[in-house]
N, C-alpha and C positions, 0 to 999 in steps of 0.2 A: 529160880529165872534163868534164862541163856544168855549166855554168858556174849557178848557183843564188842568186846573191845579189841581196840587196835593198838599194834605197838610203836612204841616212837618210829620206827623204821615207815612202818606204815604208813603213816600220818605223815612225816617227809616227803615221801612219794607222792602221794597226792596232792599236796601242796605243791611241789616242784609241776605236778605236770598241769593245774590249773594254771598258775603262772605263764610255763610254756603256750598251752593253748588260747592264753588271751593273749599273750605277743605276739602268736604266729597270725592269729587272725589278725589283729592290728596291722601286723607286716601288710599282710596281703589288703588292704582296705583301698577300693575303689570310690571316691566321691566324685571324679572332676564334673561327670554329667549326671542327669538322672538315669540314662541308661546303662550307664557305668554302677551307678549304686542301685539299681533296682533289677536291671538283669546281667550285672558283672561284664559288661560291653559285648554281650551277646560272642562268646569267644571260647567258651569252656569244649575242650573234648573229650571224645567218648568215655574214654576210663573215668576221667574227674565226672562226667554225667550220671552216667553209671552206680559209683561209689556213692555218690552223694543221693541218689535215688534212695539207695539201699541204708542208708544212714538214715535220712529222715523217715523212713518207713520202720524200718528196727528203729525204734527208740526205747529208752527206758522202760516204757511203759509196756510198750509188746513185746518186751522181755520179759518182764516181771507176769503179763500175763499169759503166756505161751506157758512158763513153767509153772503157773498156780494152778491151769486147766491140766496141766499133765498130772499132775500132783492129783489130782482126782480121778484117774487113770480115764482122762477122755483126752486123745492126741487128735480128735477129731478138728483142734483147730489150726492144726497144719494144714488144712485144706483150704483156708486164706492166703497159705504162702506159695503154696504151688500154684495157685489159681492165678496167682499174677503172671505168672509166663503167658497162659493165655489170653489173660488182659490187653498185655503190654504187648502181646504178637498182632492182636486185633486192632490195641491203637497206633501201632507202628504203620501197617497199611493203610488204613480209613483217615483217623484224625489228625495224627501228628504232623503232614505235611499242609494240611491247610491251616493250621496254628501257626507253622512257623512262615507259610508265604505270605500270613497275611500281615506279620510284623506287630503284633496286638503284642502290649504288656501284660496283659491280664485275662484271664477266663471271660470276667464279664464283661469285657469291652470286647470280643470275640461274639458275645450275644449280640451286644447292641449293634454291629456290623450284620447278624444273619436276621435280629429281628427288631428290636427296639430299645431306646434307652430306659425304660420303665424296667424291662427286661433286665438289664446289665443292672439298675440300682439293685433290684430284689436281689440278685443273683450273690452279689458284693456283701450286702449285710447279713447274707445268711450263713456268707463262705468265714466272713469275720468275728460272726458271731460263732460260728463252728470250730474255728481256729483257736477261739477263747476256752469255751468251753470241754472241745474234745485232748486237742493237741498239747498246748500249751500247759493249762490246769491240769492237765493227767500227769505230764511231767515233771511237774511242780509236787503233785502229790505223793507221784513216786522219791521225789527226796523226802518226802518228810518222812517215807517209812525208811529208807536206808541210813539218812544222817540222823533220825532219829533213834533207829537203835545203837548207832557208834556213838551219838551225845544224848541220852536219855534226860539231861537235864534243858536242852532247849528246846523254847517252845515251837511248835510246827509253823507258826508266822514267822519267826526271826528264820526257819530253814527256808521257806517259799521267799524270802526279800533275800536271802542269802544266793539263791541261787538264780532266782530273775534277773536281779542286778549286775549276776556273774555275766550271766550269759549278754545281758544288753550292755557290758561292758566292750564289747569287740562287733556287735550286730549294729550298734549306734552310730558310730561313729564310719563301720567299716560298709555295709551295704552285702548285697548277696554275695559278691567273691570272698570275702573275708568268711561268710559263713559256709559254702562249699569247699573252702580250701581245709577248714578245720575241722570239717565232716567227712574228708577223705583220711585224715589222721584219723578220729574219732572213730572212724569205719574199721580201722586195721587191729586198735586197740581193742575194739567189742568182740571184735571175732577171734583173735588171738584169746582173750580172756574165756570167750566162749568155751575155746575147745580146749584153754587148760582145764578147767572147770567139770567139764565133761570128762577128759581124761581120767582126773582124779577121783571123781564120780565113778567111774565104772570100775576101777581098781577100789575101791569100798566096797562094789559088791559083786566082786568075782570077776568082772568082766564082764561082755556079752552075754555068754552063755551061762555066767553065774545069775548076771538079772532077768535071766528069761526064765530059768529054773526056778526062782523063788517065786516067780509071779505064780507059776504052774503048781508049785507049792500049797502058796497062799490062797490058789482056786480050789485043791485038791481038801484042805485043810476048813474051807466054809467061811476063810477071814473076807474074801471079796468072791462075786459073783463075775470072775472076769482072769480066763486064763493068761499067757501072755501075748499070743496070738489074738486075745480081744481086747487087749489091754493097749498093746500096738497095735491096732487098728487104727485108719481114718477114715473107714464110712461103718456107719452105725446106724440102726434102726432108732427111734424114739422107744420111751415105755409106755405102754398105756396109749390113750388118746394123741394119736400121732402129731398134730397142729397145733399141742397144747404148751405152752412157756415151758413146766415146771418137770421134774423127771426125766428130762431130755437132752443129751447129748448138743453142745453150742453150736456146731453144723450136724444134723441129719443127712443121711446119705441124697434126700429129697433137696435137701437147699443146695446141693452142685448145681442144681440146672433152675433155681429160682431165686433168693437171695441173694447168694454169694458172689453171681456175674453182677449183678446189679450193684453191691455196694463196691465191688472192686472198679466195676469200669467209671463208678464216681472218684474213687479216691484216685484212682491212676491216672484217669484219660480227661475229667473234670474239675479237679482238686488245684486251686492256687499253690497249694502248699505243694503240690508235687509237681505238677507242671509246669512251675516257672522254672525249674530247673532245664527241663527242655526246652524251655523258651529262650534259653540261656546258651543253647549250644551253639557253635559257628558254623555250622549247617544242617541240612536235611539228614546226610549221612552220619553227620556224629550223633543228632539226636535221636536218630534211628539204632544205630550202635550201642550207645548209652543205654537205649530203654532196655534193650534186649541183653545186655549184660548187667542191669539191673535183676531181669529175671532170674538170669544163671545164679547169682548171688543168694538167688531165694533158696535155692531147692535144700542145701544140705543144712536149713535150719533145722530139722527136723533131730537131726544128728546131733547139733551144739546147742539147740536153745528150749527142743521141746524135751527128748531123752534125758535130760538134768530133770527133768519134775517126775518123770518116774521113779530116777533112782530118788530124788527125795523120799518119795513115799515109802519106798523098800526101807530106807533108814531112819527115818523119821513117824512114822505111824504112832510109834508106842513110846515114843519120846516126850517127855514133861515137856511142854512150852509156856509161855509166857509174856505177851504182846501187846504192849498198851496201843490200844487201834482207837478210832475219834469215834467209834460205837462202843469203848467199853475192852475192859481184859479181854483179853482173849488167850484159851490155857490149849487149845486144838488146832494144829495147822490145819486141819481141814476145815474148820472156822474160817478161817483169815487168811484162804491162800496165796493172799498177796506177798506176804510174806516167806513164800518158800524159796524163792532166789537168794533173797540175803540168807536164808538161813544155810543154804548148800555153801554160800561164801564164805561164811565164818567160821562153821564146822569143818569145810573141809583143805581148803588154801593155808599155805605155811605161811610166816610172815615173807614181806618181800612181795611175794607174787599174789596175798588177800589186797596189798594196797593199792598194787596196778591194776588187779581186777575192778577193784572197788571206784580206783579213778577212772576207768573206762565205762564202768556204770555211770558214774557220775555225768561224764564226757556225755554220753548217749544223751541222758536227760539235757545236759546245756545246748546239746546239737538239734533237738527238735523244739528246745525253746526258744532259741536264736533265730532257728528256722521258721517256726510260723509267725514271730514276731515279724521278721521280714516280711513275712508274704502280704501277713494284713496290713502293715506300713502301706504296704506296696497299692494293696486293692484301696485304701485309705486315701490316697494321695493320687493315684492316677483314676480311679473311679469315683471321685469326690468333690475333692479340693481341685483338682487340675477342671475339671467340669465347670467347677463353681467360679475357678478365678483360671482360665485358660491364657492369661497375659505371664503368668508367672515364669519366672526364669528357672532353668535348668537348677542351679542354687538352691533357689528358694524353695521347688519341688522336691530336693533332698534334704531341706534343714523341715520341711513338712512331715515326710519320713521321718525322719529322726524324732520330731514332736509324737507322732503315731505313736510309735514306739515304747516311747515312754508311759504313753497312757496305756497302752495293753499290756504293761507288766504288771500295771497295777492293778487292771480289771482282773485277768490272770491268775495275780495275788489272791485277792478276794476271792474269789470262784472256786480254789484246790484244796480248802480245806472242806468243801460239799461233799465230796466225792466219795470220802469212805465213806460215808453213810449209805452208799446205794448197793454196798456189800462187795462186790464182784469188779474188778476192775475191767479185765477183758468184756463180761458183757456191757459194762458201763458203756464201752467207747463204742460197740459194736449196735448198742440200742439207738443212742443217740445217732451214728450215721445213718440206722436205719430208717430215721424220721427226713434225714435232709436231702440223701441220696436220691431217692426215686423221682422228687417231682424233676432235679434238676438233670439225671441219667434221663429221663423221657424228652426234655426239652430238647436236650441236645443230638440224640438217636434221630427223632422225628427230624429237626432242625439238617441235619447232612443229609439225612437219606430221602427225605421227601419235600420236593417244593412247594408242594400248596402249602406247606405248615407258615405261619403267618405269626405277626405281632401278638394280633387277638388272642392264638390260639396257647403262645407262650406265655402271654400273662395271668390269664385266665385257669390256665393247668397249674402256674406256679403257686398261685392265690389261691386256688382250693388243694394242692400239698399241703399248704401251710395250713390252712383250716382243720384238715382231717389229722394232721398231726396234734394240733393242739385239744381236739376230741380224744384220740388218742392219750395222748400224755395226762388230759384232766380224768377221763374213766379209770385209766393203769393207777396214780398217784392216790385217786377216791379210792380204789379199791371195788371196781364196780364188779357184781359178780355177774359174766355175760359173756360168753365164748367172746364176742366179738372184742372184749378186752384181753382175752386168755390167750391170744394165738401167739405161739411161737416168733422172735421178733424177725427171721426170715424169712416166714410166711404173710406176715404184718407188710413187709418188706417189699414183698410182690404185689400184693393185693394194690397197695395204696401206687407204685409203679401202673398197673394195669388200668387202675381207675385214672391217673393223670395223663395215661395216652389216651383214654377215650375222648376225657372231656380235651382234652388239647384237639383232637381232631374233629370234632363236634365243633368246639368254638372257631376254628379255624376256616370248615365248611359256609360259618354262617356270616362271614367277612370276605371281600374280595381277595382274590390270590396277589399274592405280596411282589412288590413293583421288582424289575430285573434287576436292579443293581443288589437287594438283597439275597437275589438266590445266583446271580451268575459269581463263578470264582467261590460260592460257599457252599453248593452243595457235590455230593459226588456223584458219579455215572460210570458205568460200565467202560465210556470213552477212556477214561483216565490211567485204564491198564496198559493200554496200548502205550502210550504219553509216557507212564512210567518206566515201561518195558525197555522204549529206543534209552531213557534216562540213565538206565543201568546196563546198557550192551557194552559198554565199554570198559566197565570194572569187572575185577579178576572174580572167580566165586567169592573168595571169602572176605570180600568185602560187602557183595551183593546181601543185603539184608536178606531176601528173600531164602537163599543157600542158608542163611545164619540162623532163620527163624525156623524152616523144617529140622537142623540140627539140635535146635532148644528143645523143641516140640518133644522129639525122640529122645532127649536126654529124663525130659521129663517124663513120659510114659515109663519110663525106666523105674526110674525113683518112686514114684507115685505105684507101681504096679508091686514093690518089694513093699509098701504098708500096707495096702489095698485089704 
């Protein structure tokens, strides 16, 4: 069995950090009004918005997934990271101004203003389910991996309850301000820990040149079918039938033009979990700067969070391991890649640093959990409770959000143990997202760029997307041997999106055009470019998001080119 014990010093550091984070979150609590509780009083500046977006995105589940995929010499997962820059620039140009100027609390509320209340209810319900199944439960599952290795005698449900209620300890009383303030601290610790781990990992394999040399030698000896250039390339073809799920990289080259943009657009531009931080910005400029800053922070991820997985392959491919997973005993790391990152931590880091980095990893879990709790409770309160009880006071709305959070704690805790049965965490996250994203993305995109889109088109396409997702899930779970159920999830995402767009257009054209109040100020037109140019005229270039976007895109092109 592998040794995953912590020293007394490491445990003391972890406990001290947990106490500090909870106390820091409570210190920054804001709950005098519903706007303070759910949106931090709309007062966040761009550095806080950007770091908070990064921390919420690079959660513990993402960190575990990135390293696990790279262990299999598949670095195509980085395409999700750099592609965020393109999505965020698009988001800052087109969608962000409409969201902030509308003054909405939630993304479903925006859909009601553009379409109808039924669209709002559907999207809110789906988003809440997604928060539980994807973000919160995945973070809790990662907790069972890391803490389960440290404390093997603790039952998984005990670990889940500990993590869930630790995050709820400051989320329930403090609201979004507590969440984002703790995220800033935790993002810094997480980045520091990742840099330290990469440093020790490269030392263990003889530096960058040593890593490249070993990969080339393994290819020459027939141990792998990839040399260093292939193993560290983020663009790769499928093996065999290009459209099939099996024997394929997570992101084949064609995915960059199909499913990846759709998943990215939903995650960054439609998902309440992320957009809530933009809605909390003090003004449009701070929202845009924060979004671009988050994109910049995503670029170094390949060096400090993906490359360690490749290092782990060189170090541990022949090392005997023994991990107790929910699917049984795992004796080979390639069969349980979710354990790659924890293995690196315990094998490479010295006492003291190990406790700090593990604390950072646990902090990332708490960050993700608290963020999803807050966003989901916002949806429940503002999209359901407030709609049925419009006479509720601001204080009552806050209390409703707190109760909702506790309910979500229980639901996510019950689902988290089921994720381990899926096999690979990163595929689980993208697979579930691939069902949720396409109908929603088509509804938002058509709503903003096509004035003829109406409420009938919205609800019919959303319902159609839900039905199609159910058919796919049933066929896949039942292991139906048909090409329709064997598509790569990025292809399935694209097909579902195209079908939803077609259904939306047909349904919209079968009904009268939407009333003026549904499109006035809610749809984009070229005339807005001239208006925006006038608004930006008085700003110096370094505060003009257009110039900043171009600079960010150039930096992105350089980084991507290095690993193409």
